[in-house]
mmCIF file of the C-alpha atoms, coordinates in Angstrom:
data_MODEL
# 
_entry.id   MODEL 
# 
loop_
_atom_site.group_PDB 
_atom_site.id 
_atom_site.type_symbol 
_atom_site.label_atom_id 
_atom_site.label_alt_id 
_atom_site.label_comp_id 
_atom_site.label_asym_id 
_atom_site.label_entity_id 
_atom_site.label_seq_id 
_atom_site.pdbx_PDB_ins_code 
_atom_site.Cartn_x 
_atom_site.Cartn_y 
_atom_site.Cartn_z 
_atom_site.occupancy 
_atom_site.B_iso_or_equiv 
_atom_site.pdbx_formal_charge 
_atom_site.auth_seq_id 
_atom_site.auth_comp_id 
_atom_site.auth_asym_id 
_atom_site.auth_atom_id 
_atom_site.pdbx_PDB_model_num 
ATOM 1  C CA . UNK A 1 1  ? -0.838  77.455 95.293 1.00 0.00 ? 1  UNK A CA 1 
ATOM 2  C CA . UNK A 1 2  ? 2.387   76.296 93.832 1.00 0.00 ? 2  UNK A CA 1 
ATOM 3  C CA . UNK A 1 3  ? 3.090   74.968 90.387 1.00 0.00 ? 3  UNK A CA 1 
ATOM 4  C CA . UNK A 1 4  ? 3.707   71.467 91.731 1.00 0.00 ? 4  UNK A CA 1 
ATOM 5  C CA . UNK A 1 5  ? 0.312   71.368 93.431 1.00 0.00 ? 5  UNK A CA 1 
ATOM 6  C CA . UNK A 1 6  ? -1.481  72.529 90.264 1.00 0.00 ? 6  UNK A CA 1 
ATOM 7  C CA . UNK A 1 7  ? 0.471   70.074 88.115 1.00 0.00 ? 7  UNK A CA 1 
ATOM 8  C CA . UNK A 1 8  ? -0.432  67.191 90.426 1.00 0.00 ? 8  UNK A CA 1 
ATOM 9  C CA . UNK A 1 9  ? -4.114  68.181 90.310 1.00 0.00 ? 9  UNK A CA 1 
ATOM 10 C CA . UNK A 1 10 ? -4.078  68.366 86.512 1.00 0.00 ? 10 UNK A CA 1 
ATOM 11 C CA . UNK A 1 11 ? -2.476  64.941 86.239 1.00 0.00 ? 11 UNK A CA 1 
ATOM 12 C CA . UNK A 1 12 ? -4.963  63.233 88.513 1.00 0.00 ? 12 UNK A CA 1 
ATOM 13 C CA . UNK A 1 13 ? -8.386  64.675 89.323 1.00 0.00 ? 13 UNK A CA 1 
ATOM 14 C CA . UNK A 1 14 ? -8.781  66.990 86.342 1.00 0.00 ? 14 UNK A CA 1 
ATOM 15 C CA . UNK A 1 15 ? -8.227  64.057 83.976 1.00 0.00 ? 15 UNK A CA 1 
ATOM 16 C CA . UNK A 1 16 ? -10.766 61.958 85.855 1.00 0.00 ? 16 UNK A CA 1 
ATOM 17 C CA . UNK A 1 17 ? -13.314 64.794 85.787 1.00 0.00 ? 17 UNK A CA 1 
ATOM 18 C CA . UNK A 1 18 ? -12.851 65.480 82.082 1.00 0.00 ? 18 UNK A CA 1 
ATOM 19 C CA . UNK A 1 19 ? -13.119 61.775 81.260 1.00 0.00 ? 19 UNK A CA 1 
ATOM 20 C CA . UNK A 1 20 ? -16.357 61.518 83.272 1.00 0.00 ? 20 UNK A CA 1 
ATOM 21 C CA . UNK A 1 21 ? -17.729 64.551 81.422 1.00 0.00 ? 21 UNK A CA 1 
ATOM 22 C CA . UNK A 1 22 ? -16.810 62.991 78.059 1.00 0.00 ? 22 UNK A CA 1 
ATOM 23 C CA . UNK A 1 23 ? -18.493 59.681 78.920 1.00 0.00 ? 23 UNK A CA 1 
ATOM 24 C CA . UNK A 1 24 ? -21.618 61.523 80.130 1.00 0.00 ? 24 UNK A CA 1 
ATOM 25 C CA . UNK A 1 25 ? -21.833 63.496 76.866 1.00 0.00 ? 25 UNK A CA 1 
ATOM 26 C CA . UNK A 1 26 ? -21.440 60.354 74.742 1.00 0.00 ? 26 UNK A CA 1 
ATOM 27 C CA . UNK A 1 27 ? -24.176 58.614 76.723 1.00 0.00 ? 27 UNK A CA 1 
ATOM 28 C CA . UNK A 1 28 ? -26.425 61.682 76.376 1.00 0.00 ? 28 UNK A CA 1 
ATOM 29 C CA . UNK A 1 29 ? -25.957 61.820 72.593 1.00 0.00 ? 29 UNK A CA 1 
ATOM 30 C CA . UNK A 1 30 ? -26.613 58.105 72.043 1.00 0.00 ? 30 UNK A CA 1 
ATOM 31 C CA . UNK A 1 31 ? -29.469 57.748 74.549 1.00 0.00 ? 31 UNK A CA 1 
ATOM 32 C CA . UNK A 1 32 ? -32.560 55.852 73.373 1.00 0.00 ? 32 UNK A CA 1 
ATOM 33 C CA . UNK A 1 33 ? -35.074 58.065 71.609 1.00 0.00 ? 33 UNK A CA 1 
ATOM 34 C CA . UNK A 1 34 ? -32.658 60.800 70.586 1.00 0.00 ? 34 UNK A CA 1 
ATOM 35 C CA . UNK A 1 35 ? -32.305 59.567 67.002 1.00 0.00 ? 35 UNK A CA 1 
ATOM 36 C CA . UNK A 1 36 ? -35.489 61.325 65.913 1.00 0.00 ? 36 UNK A CA 1 
ATOM 37 C CA . UNK A 1 37 ? -34.260 64.641 67.316 1.00 0.00 ? 37 UNK A CA 1 
ATOM 38 C CA . UNK A 1 38 ? -30.884 64.276 65.614 1.00 0.00 ? 38 UNK A CA 1 
ATOM 39 C CA . UNK A 1 39 ? -32.513 63.368 62.298 1.00 0.00 ? 39 UNK A CA 1 
ATOM 40 C CA . UNK A 1 40 ? -34.792 66.404 62.508 1.00 0.00 ? 40 UNK A CA 1 
ATOM 41 C CA . UNK A 1 41 ? -31.840 68.687 63.267 1.00 0.00 ? 41 UNK A CA 1 
ATOM 42 C CA . UNK A 1 42 ? -29.856 67.202 60.374 1.00 0.00 ? 42 UNK A CA 1 
ATOM 43 C CA . UNK A 1 43 ? -32.629 67.859 57.821 1.00 0.00 ? 43 UNK A CA 1 
ATOM 44 C CA . UNK A 1 44 ? -33.824 71.217 59.218 1.00 0.00 ? 44 UNK A CA 1 
ATOM 45 C CA . UNK A 1 45 ? -31.976 73.328 56.649 1.00 0.00 ? 45 UNK A CA 1 
ATOM 46 C CA . UNK A 1 46 ? -33.795 71.599 53.773 1.00 0.00 ? 46 UNK A CA 1 
ATOM 47 C CA . UNK A 1 47 ? -37.306 72.075 55.202 1.00 0.00 ? 47 UNK A CA 1 
ATOM 48 C CA . UNK A 1 48 ? -38.284 75.072 53.048 1.00 0.00 ? 48 UNK A CA 1 
ATOM 49 C CA . UNK A 1 49 ? -36.696 74.088 49.745 1.00 0.00 ? 49 UNK A CA 1 
ATOM 50 C CA . UNK A 1 50 ? -38.723 74.488 46.565 1.00 0.00 ? 50 UNK A CA 1 
ATOM 51 C CA . UNK A 1 51 ? -39.058 70.704 46.182 1.00 0.00 ? 51 UNK A CA 1 
ATOM 52 C CA . UNK A 1 52 ? -38.438 69.360 49.680 1.00 0.00 ? 52 UNK A CA 1 
ATOM 53 C CA . UNK A 1 53 ? -37.996 65.706 50.416 1.00 0.00 ? 53 UNK A CA 1 
ATOM 54 C CA . UNK A 1 54 ? -40.181 63.938 52.937 1.00 0.00 ? 54 UNK A CA 1 
ATOM 55 C CA . UNK A 1 55 ? -39.680 64.868 56.566 1.00 0.00 ? 55 UNK A CA 1 
ATOM 56 C CA . UNK A 1 56 ? -39.455 61.756 58.764 1.00 0.00 ? 56 UNK A CA 1 
ATOM 57 C CA . UNK A 1 57 ? -42.741 61.225 60.554 1.00 0.00 ? 57 UNK A CA 1 
ATOM 58 C CA . UNK A 1 58 ? -44.817 63.488 58.273 1.00 0.00 ? 58 UNK A CA 1 
ATOM 59 C CA . UNK A 1 59 ? -47.127 62.583 55.451 1.00 0.00 ? 59 UNK A CA 1 
ATOM 60 C CA . UNK A 1 60 ? -46.458 63.860 51.926 1.00 0.00 ? 60 UNK A CA 1 
ATOM 61 C CA . UNK A 1 61 ? -49.595 66.022 51.997 1.00 0.00 ? 61 UNK A CA 1 
ATOM 62 C CA . UNK A 1 62 ? -48.426 69.206 53.670 1.00 0.00 ? 62 UNK A CA 1 
# 
C-alpha cells in the first residue's frame, strides 16, 4: 500500500464510516426509553448518602 492509496481511503470511506458510527451512537443514546437508565446512572453515586434524595421510581419508604 502506498501513501496515496491510504490518503485517498482516509479522505473518502473512513470519513463516511466514522460519520455513520457517530450517528448510530447519537441515535442509541437518545433512543426512546433510555432516559430512565441515564437518570439512574447520573444519581447512582448519591444512592448511599446519609440523607439521600428520592430515587426516581421508588417510594420514600425504603
